[in-house]
Backbone as CSV, one residue per row, in Angstrom:
resi,resn,N_x,N_y,N_z,CA_x,CA_y,CA_z,C_x,C_y,C_z
1,UNK,51.026,35.380,66.476,51.790,36.163,66.169,51.547,37.604,67.379
2,UNK,50.727,37.162,68.157,50.554,38.454,68.980,51.721,38.033,70.094
3,UNK,51.701,36.716,70.123,53.108,36.844,71.031,54.433,36.915,70.947
4,UNK,54.845,37.354,69.369,55.698,37.425,68.995,55.963,39.398,68.891
5,UNK,54.455,39.784,68.667,54.528,41.163,68.701,54.847,41.636,70.305
6,UNK,54.295,40.607,71.331,54.290,40.991,72.875,55.808,40.961,73.568
7,UNK,57.013,39.993,72.316,57.782,39.804,73.112,59.338,40.855,72.688
8,UNK,58.861,41.656,71.686,59.773,42.510,71.148,59.805,43.835,71.878
9,UNK,59.116,44.643,72.883,59.357,45.400,73.595,60.397,45.150,75.286
10,UNK,60.380,43.201,75.152,61.730,42.947,75.690,63.160,43.775,75.548
11,UNK,63.497,43.782,73.975,64.827,43.881,73.751,65.186,45.050,74.272
12,UNK,64.133,46.396,75.118,64.451,47.532,75.691,64.888,47.441,76.488
13,UNK,65.091,46.103,77.810,64.805,46.330,78.961,66.647,46.040,79.346
14,UNK,67.198,45.296,78.972,69.314,45.433,79.412,69.545,46.927,78.541
15,UNK,69.068,47.838,77.960,69.207,49.158,77.811,68.760,49.828,78.674
16,UNK,67.282,49.979,79.179,66.910,50.788,79.718,68.007,50.803,81.225
17,UNK,68.127,49.626,81.889,68.986,48.661,82.589,70.167,49.751,82.572
18,UNK,70.982,49.459,81.433,72.169,50.486,81.074,71.981,51.729,81.214
19,UNK,70.709,52.485,80.645,70.542,54.102,80.717,70.450,54.382,82.601
20,UNK,69.756,53.496,83.759,69.189,53.899,84.300,70.555,53.732,85.698
21,UNK,71.799,53.336,85.227,73.527,53.057,85.798,72.752,51.371,86.994
22,UNK,72.161,50.852,86.594,71.314,49.651,87.572,72.625,48.679,87.530
23,UNK,72.788,48.060,88.510,74.387,47.103,88.743,73.993,45.715,87.782
24,UNK,75.535,45.406,87.404,75.221,44.614,86.571,74.526,43.225,86.542
25,UNK,73.811,42.744,87.474,73.228,41.187,87.632,72.175,41.961,86.939
26,UNK,71.487,43.243,87.024,69.806,43.449,86.694,69.932,43.659,85.346
27,UNK,71.337,44.064,84.900,71.398,44.221,83.589,71.436,42.604,82.744
28,UNK,72.470,42.052,83.482,72.567,40.513,83.178,71.058,39.929,83.118
29,UNK,69.838,40.040,84.007,68.864,39.427,83.769,68.162,40.274,82.631
30,UNK,68.195,41.305,82.716,67.222,41.683,81.003,68.077,41.380,79.722
31,UNK,69.540,41.255,80.195,69.569,40.905,78.981,69.238,39.113,78.414
32,UNK,68.983,38.423,79.682,68.810,37.298,79.973,66.730,36.990,79.161
33,UNK,66.346,37.804,79.800,64.535,38.118,79.424,65.012,38.410,77.609
34,UNK,65.790,39.577,77.068,65.936,38.988,76.127,65.992,39.294,74.741
35,UNK,67.219,37.744,75.698,67.038,36.849,74.929,66.144,35.892,74.597
36,UNK,66.120,34.894,75.845,64.087,34.695,75.872,63.139,34.966,74.722
37,UNK,63.124,36.468,75.035,62.227,36.887,73.800,62.354,36.527,72.742
38,UNK,63.367,36.592,72.280,63.960,36.791,70.788,63.587,35.284,70.671
39,UNK,64.086,34.246,71.667,64.605,32.750,71.439,62.381,32.160,70.370
40,UNK,61.748,33.128,71.600,60.245,32.487,71.636,60.049,33.393,70.351
41,UNK,60.312,34.130,70.452,59.520,35.129,69.189,60.113,34.072,67.762
42,UNK,61.321,34.394,67.645,61.575,33.790,65.860,61.489,32.198,66.053
43,UNK,61.226,31.488,67.069,61.025,29.915,66.786,59.214,30.052,66.608
44,UNK,58.758,30.759,66.925,57.553,30.981,66.929,56.859,31.139,65.204
45,UNK,57.830,32.643,64.405,57.367,33.070,63.558,58.414,32.248,62.438
46,UNK,59.171,31.019,62.214,59.862,30.798,61.857,58.682,29.508,61.742
47,UNK,58.130,28.936,62.531,56.972,27.496,62.851,55.832,28.497,62.044
48,UNK,55.472,29.197,62.126,54.635,30.103,61.398,54.808,30.098,59.453
49,UNK,55.903,30.360,59.484,56.318,30.371,57.926,56.532,28.947,57.490
50,UNK,56.768,28.051,58.057,57.001,26.948,57.611,55.200,25.900,57.019
51,UNK,54.570,26.418,58.663,52.641,25.971,58.153,52.166,26.106,56.999
52,UNK,52.549,27.775,56.994,51.380,28.602,55.920,52.065,28.656,54.710
53,UNK,53.618,28.129,54.730,53.658,29.301,53.263,54.257,27.500,52.667
54,UNK,53.614,27.497,51.377,54.602,25.921,50.473,55.315,25.831,50.255
55,UNK,56.049,24.316,50.499,57.419,23.832,50.674,58.300,24.602,49.438
56,UNK,57.237,24.097,48.588,58.034,24.475,46.927,58.362,26.534,47.039
57,UNK,57.769,27.125,47.842,58.470,28.276,48.147,58.943,28.961,49.068
58,UNK,58.619,28.031,50.328,59.964,28.533,51.362,61.193,29.086,51.021
59,UNK,61.364,28.174,50.288,63.278,28.618,50.489,63.278,30.423,50.145
60,UNK,61.741,31.041,48.850,62.557,32.242,48.521,61.851,32.894,49.146
61,UNK,60.525,32.586,50.006,60.116,33.384,50.818,60.997,33.639,52.388
62,UNK,61.790,32.719,52.340,62.624,33.070,53.730,63.685,33.905,53.471
63,UNK,64.053,33.682,52.393,65.174,35.074,51.900,64.605,36.342,51.912
64,UNK,63.175,36.295,51.292,63.239,37.568,51.092,62.992,38.186,52.966
65,UNK,62.596,37.445,53.442,62.037,37.708,55.078,63.305,38.014,55.682
66,UNK,64.454,37.154,55.248,66.045,37.464,55.901,66.649,38.847,55.248
67,UNK,66.422,39.376,54.410,66.790,40.608,53.696,65.800,41.798,54.035
68,UNK,64.220,41.708,53.837,63.593,42.428,54.415,64.369,43.228,56.042
69,UNK,64.184,41.902,57.014,64.661,41.779,58.487,65.983,42.917,58.061
70,UNK,66.857,41.986,57.730,68.330,43.005,57.762,68.490,44.815,57.470
71,UNK,67.289,44.757,56.310,67.477,46.595,55.598,67.288,46.862,56.780
72,UNK,65.874,45.828,57.808,64.835,47.270,58.403,66.353,47.826,59.992
73,UNK,66.888,46.810,60.488,67.466,46.816,61.068,68.715,47.730,60.794
74,UNK,69.130,47.617,59.404,70.558,48.225,59.089,70.079,50.182,59.341
75,UNK,68.438,50.192,58.689,67.942,51.575,58.757,67.551,52.347,60.042
76,UNK,67.287,51.390,60.876,66.389,51.768,61.822,67.886,52.030,63.200
77,UNK,68.851,51.977,62.697,70.139,52.318,63.497,69.994,53.219,63.857
78,UNK,70.725,54.262,62.022,70.262,55.685,62.797,69.064,56.429,62.841
79,UNK,68.126,56.119,62.877,67.289,56.717,63.158,67.131,57.005,64.508
80,UNK,67.505,55.645,65.292,67.738,55.693,66.988,68.777,56.180,67.263
81,UNK,69.425,56.758,66.317,70.490,57.397,67.004,70.652,59.035,66.845
82,UNK,69.955,59.777,65.853,69.666,61.306,65.522,68.266,61.026,66.908
83,UNK,67.483,60.450,66.841,66.481,60.699,67.761,66.810,60.985,68.999
84,UNK,67.704,60.182,69.176,69.116,60.239,70.398,69.247,61.506,70.785
85,UNK,70.013,62.415,69.682,70.335,63.858,70.130,71.211,64.553,68.911
């Protein structure tokens, strides 16, 4: 789970490149890096769920996980907009 936490800041790389006005190839490389971090983090998270949650509870736990993630993303956007200005 440490790796998942360490890959989360990679999402800011393409946004920082955009904010700094860097070239398109640098922005694309940042987006690729963020995508790789997402892929690695999501794979490890799903593997951990399947290993540690009993199979009879996996469906329910996965649905709660999805709901919590989608809720936090939707509530995070307005917070981010307010903090920018």
